[in-house]
TORDRENVO-757157 format. One line per 4 residues: their letters; for each residue x, y, z of N, C-alpha, C. Coordinates in Angstrom, 1 decimal, always signed. Layout:
a) X Y Z X Y Z X Y Z ~ ...
end
This chain:
mmsg) +38.3 -85.1 -12.2 +36.9 -84.7 -12.5 +36.7 -83.8 -13.5 ~ +36.1 -84.1 -14.5 +35.9 -83.1 -15.7 +34.6 -82.1 -15.2 ~ +34.9 -80.9 -15.6 +34.0 -79.9 -15.2 +32.9 -79.7 -16.4 ~ +31.8 -79.3 -16.1 +30.8 -79.2 -17.4 +31.1 -78.2 -18.2
pqll) +30.3 -78.0 -19.2 +30.7 -76.9 -20.1 +30.5 -75.6 -19.5 ~ +31.4 -74.4 -19.9 +31.2 -73.1 -19.4 +30.4 -72.3 -20.4 ~ +29.5 -71.4 -19.7 +28.8 -70.7 -20.7 +29.4 -69.4 -20.9 ~ +29.3 -69.0 -22.3 +29.9 -67.9 -22.7 +29.1 -66.5 -22.3
spqq) +29.8 -65.6 -22.1 +28.9 -64.3 -21.7 +28.5 -63.6 -22.9 ~ +27.6 -62.9 -23.1 +26.9 -62.2 -24.3 +28.3 -61.5 -24.9 ~ +29.1 -61.0 -24.2 +30.2 -60.2 -25.0 +31.3 -61.3 -25.8 ~ +31.2 -62.6 -25.0 +32.0 -63.6 -25.8 +31.5 -64.3 -27.0
qvpr) +29.9 -64.4 -26.7 +29.3 -64.8 -28.0 +29.1 -64.0 -29.2 ~ +29.3 -62.7 -29.0 +29.1 -61.8 -30.0 +30.4 -61.0 -30.2 ~ +31.0 -60.9 -31.4 +32.1 -60.1 -31.8 +32.2 -58.8 -31.1 ~ +33.3 -58.4 -30.6 +33.4 -57.1 -29.8 +33.0 -56.0 -30.6
slws) +33.3 -55.9 -31.9 +32.8 -54.7 -32.7 +31.4 -54.6 -32.8 ~ +30.7 -55.8 -33.1 +29.3 -55.9 -33.1 +28.6 -55.5 -31.8 ~ +29.2 -56.0 -30.6 +28.6 -55.8 -29.3 +28.6 -54.3 -29.2 ~ +29.8 -53.7 -29.4 +29.8 -52.1 -29.3 +28.9 -51.4 -30.0
llcm) +28.6 -51.8 -31.1 +27.6 -51.4 -32.1 +26.3 -51.3 -31.4 ~ +26.0 -52.5 -30.9 +24.6 -52.8 -30.2 +24.3 -51.8 -29.1 ~ +25.4 -51.7 -28.3 +25.5 -50.8 -27.2 +25.1 -49.5 -27.5 ~ +25.8 -48.8 -28.6 +25.8 -47.5 -29.1 +24.2 -47.3 -29.3
ttll) +23.6 -48.4 -30.3 +22.5 -48.2 -30.9 +21.3 -48.1 -29.5 ~ +21.6 -48.9 -28.6 +20.7 -49.1 -27.5 +20.6 -47.6 -26.8 ~ +21.7 -47.0 -26.6 +21.9 -45.7 -25.9 +21.3 -44.7 -26.9 ~ +21.6 -44.7 -28.1 +20.9 -43.7 -28.9 +19.4 -43.8 -29.3
lssi) +18.8 -44.9 -29.0 +17.5 -45.0 -29.0 +16.8 -44.5 -27.7 ~ +17.5 -44.8 -26.7 +17.1 -44.3 -25.2 +17.2 -42.9 -25.4 ~ +18.2 -42.2 -25.8 +18.2 -40.7 -26.0 +17.2 -40.1 -26.8 ~ +16.8 -40.7 -27.8 +15.8 -40.4 -28.7 +14.4 -40.3 -28.2
qlti) +14.3 -41.4 -27.4 +13.0 -41.4 -26.7 +12.7 -40.5 -25.4 ~ +13.9 -40.2 -24.7 +13.9 -39.2 -23.7 +13.7 -37.8 -24.2 ~ +14.3 -37.7 -25.4 +14.1 -36.2 -26.1 +12.8 -36.0 -26.6 ~ +12.1 -37.0 -27.2 +10.8 -36.8 -27.6 +9.8 -36.8 -26.5
asst) +10.1 -37.4 -25.3 +9.0 -37.3 -24.2 +9.4 -35.9 -23.5 ~ +10.5 -35.4 -23.4 +10.7 -34.0 -22.9 +10.1 -33.1 -23.9 ~ +10.1 -33.1 -25.2 +9.7 -32.2 -26.2 +8.0 -32.3 -26.0 ~ +7.6 -33.3 -25.8 +6.2 -33.7 -25.8 +5.5 -32.8 -24.5
tssd) +6.4 -33.0 -23.6 +6.0 -32.6 -22.2 +6.0 -30.9 -22.2 ~ +7.1 -30.5 -22.8 +7.2 -28.9 -23.1 +6.1 -28.4 -24.0 ~ +5.9 -29.2 -25.0 +4.8 -28.7 -25.9 +3.5 -28.6 -25.2 ~ +3.2 -29.6 -24.3 +2.0 -29.8 -23.6 +1.9 -28.5 -22.7
dnnn) +3.0 -28.2 -21.9 +3.0 -27.2 -21.1 +2.8 -25.6 -21.6 ~ +3.2 -25.6 -22.9 +3.1 -24.3 -23.8 +1.8 -24.3 -24.1 ~ +1.1 -25.3 -24.6 -0.3 -25.4 -25.0 -1.2 -24.9 -23.8 ~ -0.7 -25.7 -22.5 -1.7 -25.2 -21.2 -1.7 -23.8 -20.8
kkdl) -0.4 -23.3 -21.2 -0.2 -21.9 -20.9 -0.9 -21.0 -21.9 ~ -1.0 -21.4 -23.1 -1.7 -20.6 -24.0 -3.2 -20.7 -23.8 ~ -3.6 -21.7 -23.2 -5.1 -21.9 -23.1 -5.7 -21.5 -21.6 ~ -4.7 -20.7 -21.0 -5.1 -20.3 -19.8 -6.0 -18.9 -19.8
sagk) -6.9 -18.6 -19.1 -7.7 -17.4 -19.0 -7.2 -16.2 -18.5 ~ -7.6 -15.1 -18.7 -7.2 -14.0 -18.1 -7.0 -13.9 -16.9 ~ -8.1 -14.4 -16.0 -8.4 -14.5 -14.7 -7.2 -15.4 -14.0 ~ -7.1 -16.5 -14.6 -5.8 -17.4 -14.2 -4.7 -16.8 -14.1
lrql) -4.4 -16.2 -15.4 -3.1 -15.5 -15.6 -2.8 -14.5 -14.4 ~ -3.8 -13.7 -14.0 -3.9 -12.6 -13.1 -3.3 -13.2 -11.8 ~ -4.0 -14.4 -11.5 -4.0 -15.3 -10.3 -2.3 -15.6 -10.2 ~ -1.9 -16.2 -11.3 -0.5 -16.6 -11.5 +0.4 -15.3 -11.3
aena) -0.1 -14.1 -11.6 +0.8 -12.9 -11.6 +0.6 -12.4 -10.0 ~ -0.3 -12.6 -9.3 -0.4 -12.2 -7.9 +0.3 -13.2 -7.2 ~ +0.3 -14.6 -7.4 +1.1 -15.4 -7.0 +2.7 -15.3 -7.0 ~ +3.0 -14.7 -8.2 +4.4 -14.4 -8.4 +4.9 -13.0 -7.6
lmer) +3.9 -12.1 -7.5 +4.1 -11.0 -6.7 +4.5 -11.2 -5.2 ~ +3.8 -12.4 -4.7 +3.7 -12.6 -3.3 +5.3 -13.1 -3.1 ~ +5.9 -13.9 -4.0 +7.2 -14.2 -4.0 +8.2 -13.3 -4.7 ~ +7.9 -12.2 -4.8 +8.6 -11.2 -5.3 +9.5 -11.4 -6.5
kftd) +8.5 -12.1 -7.4 +9.2 -12.6 -8.6 +8.6 -11.5 -9.7 ~ +9.1 -10.4 -9.8 +8.4 -9.3 -10.5 +8.6 -9.6 -11.8 ~ +9.5 -10.3 -12.6 +9.6 -10.6 -13.9 +8.6 -11.4 -14.4 ~ +8.4 -12.4 -13.5 +7.4 -13.5 -14.0 +6.0 -12.8 -13.7
aesy) +5.9 -12.1 -12.9 +4.4 -11.4 -12.6 +4.1 -10.6 -13.8 ~ +5.2 -9.7 -14.2 +5.0 -8.9 -15.5 +4.7 -9.6 -16.7 ~ +5.4 -10.9 -16.9 +5.1 -11.9 -18.2 +3.6 -12.3 -18.0 ~ +3.0 -12.8 -16.7 +1.8 -13.0 -16.6 +0.8 -11.9 -17.0
yrqa) +0.9 -10.7 -16.5 -0.1 -9.6 -16.6 +0.0 -9.2 -18.4 ~ +1.2 -9.4 -18.9 +1.3 -9.2 -20.4 +0.5 -10.2 -21.1 ~ +0.6 -11.4 -20.8 -0.2 -12.3 -21.3 -1.7 -12.3 -21.2 ~ -2.0 -11.6 -19.7 -3.3 -11.4 -19.6 -4.0 -10.3 -20.5
isve) -3.0 -9.3 -20.8 -3.5 -8.3 -21.7 -3.6 -8.8 -23.2 ~ -2.8 -9.8 -23.5 -2.9 -10.3 -24.8 -4.2 -11.0 -24.9 ~ -4.7 -11.7 -23.9 -6.0 -12.3 -23.9 -7.3 -11.2 -23.8 ~ -6.9 -10.3 -23.0 -8.1 -9.2 -22.8 -7.4 -7.9 -23.1
ptns) -7.1 -7.6 -24.2 -6.5 -6.4 -24.3 -7.2 -5.0 -24.1 ~ -8.6 -5.3 -23.9 -9.5 -3.9 -24.0 -9.9 -3.9 -22.3 ~ -9.6 -4.9 -21.5 -9.8 -4.9 -20.2 -8.8 -3.8 -19.3 ~ -9.5 -2.8 -18.9 -8.6 -1.7 -18.3 -8.0 -2.1 -17.0
anhy) -8.7 -3.3 -16.3 -8.1 -3.7 -15.1 -6.8 -4.3 -15.2 ~ -6.5 -5.1 -16.3 -5.2 -5.6 -16.6 -4.1 -4.6 -16.6 ~ -4.4 -3.5 -17.5 -3.5 -2.6 -17.3 -3.2 -1.8 -16.1 ~ -4.2 -1.6 -15.3 -4.1 -0.9 -14.0 -3.2 -2.0 -13.1
klyn) -3.4 -3.3 -13.0 -2.5 -4.2 -12.3 -1.1 -4.0 -12.7 ~ -1.1 -3.8 -14.1 +0.4 -3.8 -14.5 +1.1 -2.4 -14.0 ~ +0.1 -1.3 -13.8 +0.6 +0.0 -13.3 +1.2 -0.3 -12.0 ~ +0.4 -1.0 -11.3 +0.9 -1.3 -9.9 +2.1 -2.1 -9.8
lhkr) +2.2 -3.1 -10.6 +3.6 -3.7 -10.6 +4.6 -2.6 -11.0 ~ +4.4 -2.1 -12.2 +5.6 -1.2 -12.6 +6.1 -0.1 -11.7 ~ +5.0 +0.5 -10.8 +5.2 +1.3 -10.0 +6.0 +0.8 -8.9 ~ +5.8 -0.4 -8.3 +6.4 -1.1 -7.3 +8.0 -1.7 -7.7
mrsy) +8.0 -1.7 -9.0 +9.3 -2.2 -9.5 +10.1 -0.7 -9.8 ~ +9.5 +0.5 -9.6 +10.1 +1.9 -9.7 +10.3 +2.1 -11.2 ~ +9.5 +1.4 -12.2 +9.6 +1.6 -13.5 +8.3 +2.7 -13.8 ~ +8.7 +4.1 -13.4 +7.7 +5.1 -13.6 +7.1 +5.4 -14.7
gdal) +8.1 +5.2 -15.9 +7.7 +5.8 -17.1 +6.7 +4.5 -17.7 ~ +7.1 +3.4 -17.3 +6.2 +2.3 -17.9 +4.8 +2.3 -17.2 ~ +4.7 +2.5 -15.9 +3.7 +3.0 -15.0 +2.8 +3.9 -15.5 ~ +3.5 +4.9 -16.0 +2.6 +6.1 -16.6 +2.0 +5.5 -17.8
gdit) +2.7 +4.8 -18.8 +2.0 +4.4 -19.8 +0.7 +3.5 -19.6 ~ +1.0 +2.5 -18.7 -0.1 +1.6 -18.2 -1.3 +2.3 -17.7 ~ -1.2 +3.3 -16.7 -2.3 +4.0 -16.2 -3.0 +4.6 -17.2 ~ -2.2 +5.5 -18.3 -2.6 +6.1 -19.5 -3.5 +5.3 -20.4
tace) -3.0 +4.0 -20.8 -4.0 +3.2 -21.5 -5.2 +2.8 -20.7 ~ -5.0 +2.6 -19.3 -6.3 +2.1 -18.7 -7.2 +3.4 -18.7 ~ -6.9 +4.6 -18.6 -7.8 +5.6 -18.7 -8.5 +5.7 -20.2 ~ -7.6 +5.6 -21.1 -8.2 +5.7 -22.5 -9.3 +4.4 -22.8
llek) -9.0 +3.4 -22.4 -10.0 +2.1 -22.4 -11.3 +2.4 -21.7 ~ -11.1 +3.0 -20.6 -12.4 +3.3 -19.7 -13.2 +4.5 -20.5 ~ -12.6 +5.4 -21.0 -13.2 +6.4 -21.8 -13.8 +6.0 -23.0 ~ -13.1 +5.2 -23.8 -13.7 +4.5 -24.9 -14.8 +3.6 -24.6
seen) -14.8 +2.9 -23.4 -16.1 +2.2 -23.0 -17.1 +3.0 -22.4 ~ -16.9 +4.3 -22.1 -17.8 +5.3 -21.7 -18.5 +5.7 -22.9 ~ -18.0 +6.0 -24.0 -18.3 +6.3 -25.2 -19.3 +5.5 -25.9 ~ -18.9 +4.1 -25.8 -19.9 +3.0 -26.2 -21.0 +2.7 -25.3
gsns) -21.1 +3.3 -24.3 -22.3 +3.3 -23.4 -22.4 +1.9 -22.7 ~ -21.1 +1.3 -22.5 -21.1 +0.1 -21.5 -20.7 +0.4 -20.1 ~ -21.7 +0.1 -19.4 -21.5 +0.6 -17.9 -21.2 +1.9 -17.6 ~ -21.7 +2.8 -18.3 -21.1 +4.2 -18.2 -21.0 +4.7 -16.7
gknk) -22.0 +4.6 -16.0 -21.9 +5.0 -14.6 -20.8 +4.5 -13.8 ~ -20.7 +3.2 -13.7 -19.6 +2.5 -13.1 -18.4 +2.9 -13.8 ~ -18.2 +3.0 -15.1 -16.9 +3.2 -15.7 -16.7 +4.7 -15.5 ~ -17.5 +5.7 -15.3 -17.2 +6.9 -15.2 -16.6 +7.1 -13.9
nktm) -16.9 +6.5 -12.9 -16.3 +6.5 -11.5 -14.8 +6.0 -11.5 ~ -14.6 +4.8 -12.3 -13.5 +4.3 -12.4 -12.3 +5.2 -13.4 ~ -12.9 +5.7 -14.3 -12.2 +6.7 -15.0 -11.7 +7.8 -14.2 ~ -12.5 +8.4 -13.5 -12.3 +9.6 -12.5 -11.1 +9.1 -11.5
eykr) -11.3 +7.9 -11.0 -10.4 +7.2 -10.1 -8.7 +7.4 -10.7 ~ -8.9 +6.6 -12.0 -7.5 +6.4 -12.7 -7.2 +7.7 -13.1 ~ -8.0 +8.8 -13.3 -7.2 +10.0 -14.0 -6.6 +10.7 -12.8 ~ -7.3 +10.5 -11.4 -6.5 +11.2 -10.3 -5.1 +10.4 -10.1
ikak) -5.2 +9.1 -10.1 -3.9 +8.4 -10.0 -2.9 +8.8 -11.2 ~ -3.3 +9.0 -12.2 -2.4 +9.4 -13.3 -1.8 +10.9 -13.0 ~ -2.8 +11.8 -12.6 -2.3 +13.1 -12.3 -1.2 +13.1 -11.1 ~ -1.6 +12.4 -10.0 -0.8 +12.3 -9.0 +0.8 +11.9 -9.4
llvn) +0.6 +10.8 -10.4 +2.0 +10.4 -10.8 +2.8 +11.4 -11.5 ~ +2.0 +12.1 -12.4 +2.7 +13.0 -13.3 +3.2 +14.2 -12.3 ~ +2.8 +14.4 -11.3 +3.3 +15.5 -10.3 +4.7 +14.9 -9.5 ~ +4.4 +13.8 -9.4 +5.5 +13.0 -8.7 +6.8 +12.9 -9.6
lgrc) +6.4 +12.9 -10.9 +7.5 +13.0 -12.1 +7.8 +14.3 -12.4 ~ +7.4 +15.5 -11.9 +7.6 +16.6 -12.2 +7.1 +17.1 -13.6 ~ +6.2 +16.4 -14.0 +5.4 +16.8 -15.2 +4.1 +17.4 -14.8 ~ +4.2 +18.8 -14.1 +3.2 +19.3 -13.4 +2.1 +20.0 -14.3
deav) +2.6 +20.7 -15.5 +1.6 +21.1 -16.5 +0.7 +20.1 -16.9 ~ +1.2 +18.9 -17.1 +0.4 +17.9 -17.6 -0.7 +17.4 -16.5 ~ -0.1 +17.4 -15.1 -1.1 +17.1 -14.2 -2.4 +18.0 -14.0 ~ -1.8 +19.3 -14.2 -2.9 +20.4 -13.9 -4.1 +20.0 -15.2
teyk) -3.4 +19.9 -16.3 -4.3 +19.5 -17.4 -5.4 +18.3 -17.2 ~ -4.6 +17.4 -16.3 -5.4 +16.2 -16.3 -6.4 +16.5 -15.1 ~ -6.3 +17.3 -14.2 -7.1 +17.6 -13.0 -8.3 +18.6 -13.8 ~ -7.9 +19.4 -14.7 -9.0 +20.1 -15.4 -10.0 +19.3 -16.1
slne) -9.4 +18.3 -16.7 -10.5 +17.4 -17.3 -11.3 +16.6 -16.5 ~ -11.1 +16.8 -15.1 -12.0 +16.1 -14.1 -12.9 +17.5 -13.4 ~ -12.6 +18.6 -14.1 -13.2 +19.8 -13.4 -12.8 +20.0 -11.7 ~ -11.4 +19.8 -11.8 -10.9 +19.8 -10.2 -9.7 +20.6 -10.4
vned) -9.3 +21.1 -9.2 -8.2 +22.1 -8.9 -7.3 +21.2 -7.9 ~ -6.2 +20.8 -8.0 -5.4 +20.4 -7.2 -4.2 +21.2 -6.9 ~ -4.0 +21.6 -5.5 -3.0 +22.6 -5.0 -1.6 +22.2 -5.4 ~ -1.3 +21.0 -4.9 +0.1 +20.6 -5.3 +0.3 +20.7 -6.7
atnc) -0.4 +20.2 -7.8 -0.3 +20.4 -9.1 -0.2 +21.6 -9.6 ~ -0.9 +22.6 -8.9 -0.9 +24.0 -9.4 +0.4 +24.5 -8.7 ~ +0.8 +24.3 -7.8 +1.9 +25.0 -7.1 +3.3 +24.4 -7.8 ~ +3.2 +23.2 -8.0 +4.3 +22.3 -8.7 +4.6 +23.0 -10.0
ahvt) +3.4 +23.3 -10.8 +3.5 +23.8 -12.1 +4.2 +25.2 -12.0 ~ +3.7 +25.9 -11.0 +4.2 +27.3 -11.1 +5.6 +27.6 -10.6 ~ +6.1 +26.6 -9.8 +7.6 +26.6 -9.4 +8.4 +26.1 -10.7 ~ +7.8 +25.0 -11.2 +8.7 +24.4 -12.3 +8.8 +25.5 -13.5
naal) +7.7 +26.1 -13.8 +7.7 +27.2 -14.9 +8.7 +28.2 -14.6 ~ +8.8 +28.7 -13.2 +9.7 +29.7 -12.6 +11.1 +29.3 -12.9 ~ +11.4 +27.8 -12.4 +12.8 +27.3 -12.9 +13.3 +27.4 -14.1 ~ +12.2 +26.9 -15.1 +12.6 +26.8 -16.6 +12.8 +28.4 -17.0
sayq) +12.2 +29.3 -16.7 +12.3 +30.7 -17.0 +13.6 +31.0 -16.7 ~ +14.1 +30.9 -15.4 +15.2 +31.3 -14.8 +16.4 +30.6 -15.6 ~ +16.2 +29.4 -15.9 +17.3 +28.8 -16.5 +17.5 +29.2 -17.9 ~ +16.5 +29.6 -18.7 +16.5 +30.1 -20.0 +17.2 +31.5 -20.1
qsdw) +17.0 +32.2 -19.0 +17.7 +33.5 -18.9 +19.0 +33.4 -18.1 ~ +19.6 +32.3 -17.9 +20.9 +32.2 -17.4 +21.0 +32.6 -15.9 ~ +19.9 +32.7 -15.3 +19.9 +33.2 -13.7 +19.9 +31.9 -13.1 ~ +21.2 +31.4 -12.9 +21.5 +30.2 -12.5 +21.2 +29.9 -11.0
ssai) +21.3 +30.9 -10.1 +21.0 +30.8 -8.7 +19.6 +30.7 -8.4 ~ +18.8 +31.3 -9.3 +17.5 +31.2 -9.1 +16.8 +29.8 -9.6 ~ +17.4 +29.6 -10.6 +17.1 +28.3 -11.2 +17.5 +27.0 -10.3 ~ +18.5 +27.2 -9.6 +19.0 +26.1 -8.6 +18.0 +26.1 -7.6
qhfg) +17.4 +27.1 -7.0 +16.5 +27.2 -6.0 +15.3 +26.8 -6.4 ~ +14.7 +27.0 -7.6 +13.4 +26.5 -8.0 +13.4 +25.1 -8.4 ~ +14.2 +24.8 -9.1 +14.6 +23.3 -9.5 +14.5 +22.4 -8.2 ~ +15.2 +22.9 -7.2 +15.6 +22.1 -6.0 +14.2 +22.1 -5.1
nvlt) +13.4 +23.1 -5.3 +12.0 +23.1 -4.6 +11.1 +22.2 -5.3 ~ +11.2 +22.1 -6.6 +10.4 +21.0 -7.3 +10.8 +19.6 -6.9 ~ +11.9 +19.4 -7.0 +12.6 +18.3 -6.8 +12.4 +17.7 -5.3 ~ +12.5 +18.5 -4.4 +12.3 +18.2 -3.1 +10.8 +18.0 -2.6
nyat) +10.2 +18.8 -3.2 +8.7 +18.9 -2.5 +7.6 +18.2 -3.5 ~ +7.8 +18.1 -4.7 +6.8 +17.6 -5.6 +7.3 +16.3 -6.5 ~ +8.5 +16.6 -7.2 +8.8 +15.4 -8.0 +9.9 +14.5 -7.2 ~ +9.1 +13.7 -6.3 +9.9 +13.1 -5.2 +10.1 +11.6 -5.6
lgdt) +9.7 +11.1 -6.7 +10.0 +9.8 -7.1 +11.5 +9.6 -7.6 ~ +12.0 +10.7 -7.9 +13.5 +10.6 -8.3 +13.8 +10.2 -9.9 ~ +12.6 +10.0 -10.6 +12.7 +9.6 -12.0 +12.6 +11.0 -12.7 ~ +13.5 +12.0 -12.6 +13.3 +13.3 -13.3 +14.6 +13.6 -14.0
pdll) +15.1 +13.0 -14.8 +16.5 +13.4 -15.5 +16.6 +14.6 -16.1 ~ +15.6 +15.0 -16.8 +15.6 +16.3 -17.4 +15.9 +17.6 -16.3 ~ +14.9 +17.6 -15.3 +14.8 +18.6 -14.3 +16.3 +18.5 -13.5 ~ +17.0 +17.3 -13.3 +18.2 +17.0 -12.6 +19.2 +17.7 -13.7
ymks) +19.1 +17.2 -14.7 +20.2 +17.7 -15.7 +20.3 +19.3 -15.8 ~ +19.3 +19.9 -15.7 +19.3 +21.5 -15.9 +19.9 +22.0 -14.5 ~ +19.3 +21.3 -13.4 +19.8 +21.9 -12.2 +21.1 +21.6 -12.2 ~ +21.9 +20.4 -12.4 +23.2 +20.2 -12.6 +24.0 +21.4 -13.4
qaey) +23.7 +21.6 -14.6 +24.1 +22.6 -15.4 +24.3 +23.9 -14.7 ~ +23.2 +24.3 -14.1 +23.0 +25.7 -13.2 +24.1 +25.6 -12.0 ~ +24.1 +24.5 -11.4 +25.3 +24.2 -10.3 +26.6 +24.4 -11.1 ~ +27.0 +23.7 -12.2 +28.2 +24.0 -12.7 +28.5 +25.4 -13.1
nvgd) +27.4 +26.2 -13.5 +27.8 +27.4 -14.0 +28.0 +28.5 -12.9 ~ +27.5 +28.1 -11.7 +27.9 +29.0 -10.4 +29.0 +28.5 -9.7 ~ +29.6 +27.5 -10.1 +31.0 +26.9 -9.6 +30.6 +25.8 -8.4 ~ +29.4 +25.3 -8.4 +29.1 +24.3 -7.5 +29.4 +22.9 -8.0
yygt) +30.7 +22.7 -8.2 +30.9 +21.4 -9.0 +30.4 +20.1 -8.1 ~ +30.6 +20.1 -6.7 +30.1 +19.1 -5.9 +28.7 +18.8 -6.1 ~ +27.9 +19.8 -6.2 +26.5 +19.8 -6.4 +26.2 +19.0 -7.8 ~ +27.2 +19.5 -9.0 +27.0 +18.9 -10.2 +27.2 +17.4 -10.2
isdt) +28.2 +17.1 -9.5 +28.7 +15.5 -9.4 +27.6 +15.0 -8.6 ~ +26.9 +15.4 -7.5 +25.9 +14.7 -6.8 +24.8 +14.4 -7.6 ~ +24.1 +15.4 -8.3 +22.9 +15.4 -9.1 +23.2 +14.5 -10.4 ~ +24.2 +14.6 -11.0 +24.5 +13.7 -12.4 +24.7 +12.3 -12.0
gkil) +25.2 +12.1 -10.6 +25.3 +10.8 -10.1 +23.8 +10.2 -10.0 ~ +23.0 +11.1 -9.5 +21.5 +10.5 -9.6 +21.0 +10.1 -10.8 ~ +21.4 +11.0 -11.8 +20.9 +10.5 -13.2 +21.4 +9.4 -13.7 ~ +22.7 +9.2 -13.3 +23.3 +7.9 -14.1 +22.9 +6.7 -13.3
ksyp) +22.6 +6.8 -12.2 +22.0 +5.6 -11.1 +20.8 +5.1 -12.1 ~ +20.0 +6.0 -12.4 +18.9 +5.5 -13.2 +19.0 +5.5 -14.7 ~ +19.8 +6.2 -15.2 +20.1 +6.2 -16.7 +21.6 +6.2 -16.9 ~ +22.0 +4.9 -17.0 +23.4 +4.7 -17.2 +24.0 +4.9 -18.5
qhle) +23.2 +5.3 -19.3 +23.4 +5.6 -20.7 +23.1 +7.0 -21.2 ~ +23.1 +7.9 -20.1 +22.9 +9.4 -20.4 +24.4 +10.1 -20.7 ~ +24.5 +10.1 -21.8 +25.8 +10.7 -22.4 +26.2 +12.2 -21.9 ~ +25.1 +13.0 -21.8 +25.4 +14.5 -21.3 +25.8 +14.4 -20.0
ayql) +25.3 +13.5 -19.0 +25.6 +13.4 -17.5 +27.1 +12.9 -17.4 ~ +27.4 +12.1 -18.2 +28.7 +11.6 -18.0 +29.8 +12.9 -18.6 ~ +29.4 +13.5 -19.6 +30.3 +14.6 -19.8 +30.4 +15.6 -18.8 ~ +29.2 +16.2 -18.4 +29.1 +17.3 -17.5 +29.8 +16.9 -16.1
rgea) +29.5 +15.5 -15.7 +30.1 +15.1 -14.5 +31.8 +15.2 -14.6 ~ +32.2 +14.7 -15.7 +33.7 +14.7 -16.1 +34.2 +16.2 -16.1 ~ +33.4 +17.3 -16.6 +33.9 +18.5 -16.5 +34.0 +19.0 -15.1 ~ +32.9 +18.5 -14.3 +33.1 +19.0 -12.9 +34.2 +18.3 -12.2
yfrl) +34.6 +17.3 -12.3 +35.7 +16.4 -11.8 +37.1 +17.2 -12.1 ~ +37.0 +17.6 -13.5 +38.2 +18.3 -14.3 +38.4 +19.7 -13.6 ~ +37.3 +20.3 -13.1 +37.4 +21.7 -12.4 +38.0 +21.4 -11.1 ~ +37.7 +20.3 -10.5 +38.2 +19.9 -9.1 +39.6 +19.4 -9.2
nemd) +40.2 +19.4 -10.3 +41.5 +18.7 -10.5 +41.5 +17.2 -10.1 ~ +40.4 +16.7 -10.2 +40.4 +15.1 -10.0 +40.5 +14.5 -11.4 ~ +41.6 +14.4 -11.9 +41.8 +14.1 -13.4 +41.5 +12.7 -13.7 ~ +41.8 +11.7 -12.7 +41.5 +10.5 -12.8 +40.0 +10.2 -13.1
maqk) +39.2 +10.7 -12.2 +37.7 +10.7 -12.3 +37.2 +11.4 -13.5 ~ +38.0 +12.2 -13.9 +37.4 +13.1 -15.1 +37.7 +12.3 -16.4 ~ +38.8 +11.7 -16.4 +39.0 +10.9 -17.5 +38.2 +9.6 -17.6 ~ +37.8 +9.0 -16.4 +37.0 +8.0 -16.3 +35.6 +8.2 -16.9
hfre) +35.0 +9.4 -16.7 +33.7 +9.8 -17.2 +33.9 +10.0 -18.6 ~ +34.8 +10.8 -19.0 +34.8 +11.1 -20.3 +34.9 +9.8 -21.2 ~ +35.7 +8.8 -20.8 +35.8 +7.5 -21.4 +34.5 +6.8 -21.6 ~ +33.7 +6.9 -20.3 +32.4 +6.3 -20.3 +31.4 +6.8 -21.3
glkl) +31.6 +8.2 -21.4 +30.7 +8.9 -22.5 +31.2 +8.5 -24.0 ~ +32.4 +8.5 -24.2 +33.0 +7.9 -25.3 +32.5 +6.5 -25.8 ~ +32.6 +5.7 -24.9 +32.0 +4.4 -25.2 +30.5 +4.4 -25.7 ~ +29.8 +5.4 -25.2 +28.3 +5.4 -25.7 +28.4 +6.0 -27.1
dpeh) +29.2 +6.9 -27.2 +29.2 +7.6 -28.6 +30.8 +7.9 -28.8 ~ +31.3 +7.1 -29.7 +32.7 +7.1 -29.8 +33.2 +8.4 -30.7 ~ +32.0 +8.9 -31.6 +32.3 +10.1 -32.3 +32.0 +11.5 -31.6 ~ +31.6 +11.3 -30.4 +31.2 +12.4 -29.6 +32.4 +13.4 -29.5
gg) +32.4 +14.6 -30.0 +33.6 +15.4 -29.8 +33.7 +16.2 -28.5 ~ +32.7 +16.0 -27.6 +32.9 +16.8 -26.3 +32.6 +18.3 -26.4
end
């Protein structure tokens, strides 16, 4: 019995090389279409983000904060500032975020900008009564932050601009000046005592590299090498590129005959500044 004619598959109907070319062309076209679609979607997303209002951006920042996505929150706040650069509230919210992130230097810059914007708004006569109260509130926040950063003379000046006297700021400024005076006179024991007072009772945020370094030097000069190691360690935790702290810490380890640790810190310092002679 004769069988019917057999149907050829598409691969059999078309030469193999041509069939391969058709397949490759089809895949390439599909890839191009997907790329265009993805690019269009990404472009639409970017355009939508650019069109967001400052209020919406602040809301997105708050949502990010609730999820502890600090970097995203910072980005949204900065975008809000780019939309409303003269709105002091944007800078104040960024201040709160940076303080929560323990970026105290950035936080100080934020609250300073917020104060300046409000003062300028007052000068222009815009909601002067409301802005004046807000300015005073922000200035007090700034002054308290200055105390916590050990910048007590600046805090006293800030309070004076409010016609106020703050006991913590005044006492901190007095003790800090006593510490600096003792340090300049090489009265190391007194310097250690006064710096310790400032750092324990006033400059409590820990972001005080200058005060800590001077205290470390005083400790080194009285032979308290363990104290030097402890305080320079605090500096390096927040400022890992503090060349002088590496060198002083290395010297303290050297005095304690801990040569491996001394060499380690000297090497770290040389990485930061290969030409540093020590």
